[in-house]
C-alpha positions, -999 to +999 in steps of 0.1 A: +460-100-030+439-077-037+429-051-012+392-048-021+362-066-035+348-070-073+317-048-080+283-066-061+260-052-084+241-051-049+219-015-058+212-025-093+196-060-087+176-045-062+164-012-087+157-046-111+139-062-085+117-032-078+116-018-113+121-044-142+114-079-134+114-095-102+124-130-103+156-119-123+161-095-099+163-117-071+184-140-083+210-105-091+207-101-054+213-134-040+243-136-059+258-096-051+256-110-014+279-139-019+307-114-036+315-098-001+315-128+018+330-151-005+361-120-008+364-119+027+367-157+033+396-152+011+376-168-020+388-146-042+377-164-077+347-172-060+338-137-057+347-133-088+323-157-099+295-144-080+301-107-091+296-123-126+266-136-120+251-109-105+259-085-135+250-115-155+212-119-139+207-080-132+211-073-170+195-103-179+162-088-157+169-050-166+169-059-204+137-083-199+122-054-178+129-028-208+116-049-233+081-060-215+075-021-208+082-012-243+055-040-252+030-027-228+033+006-239+029+000-276+004-018-269-018+007-246-010+034-276-023+009-298-055+001-283-063+043-279-054+044-317-081+015-327-103+029-299-103+063-316-106+053-352-134+030-340-155+053-322-155+039-288-135+065-270-158+094-268-142+132-252-179+139-237-166+106-211-139+122-198 
């Protein structure tokens, strides 16, 4: 019998929800909330499953968020590059 619950991933899920990807972060938070309650009720296998699910959804949300941010930055840099090449960006406008 274990004396401590598995990692909850709650803090990571909250950060992913705030900064990366809202839907997957919320699923991570829901599963993270289940870890301690399952462990405290004696369902150690359920706590392990909830921890694994929280980790999975937190990581999915994190990587989708990172890819989304990278694509957005590439789009903005590309738009600035094309605007400057076509004369649409005039330093006098700033």
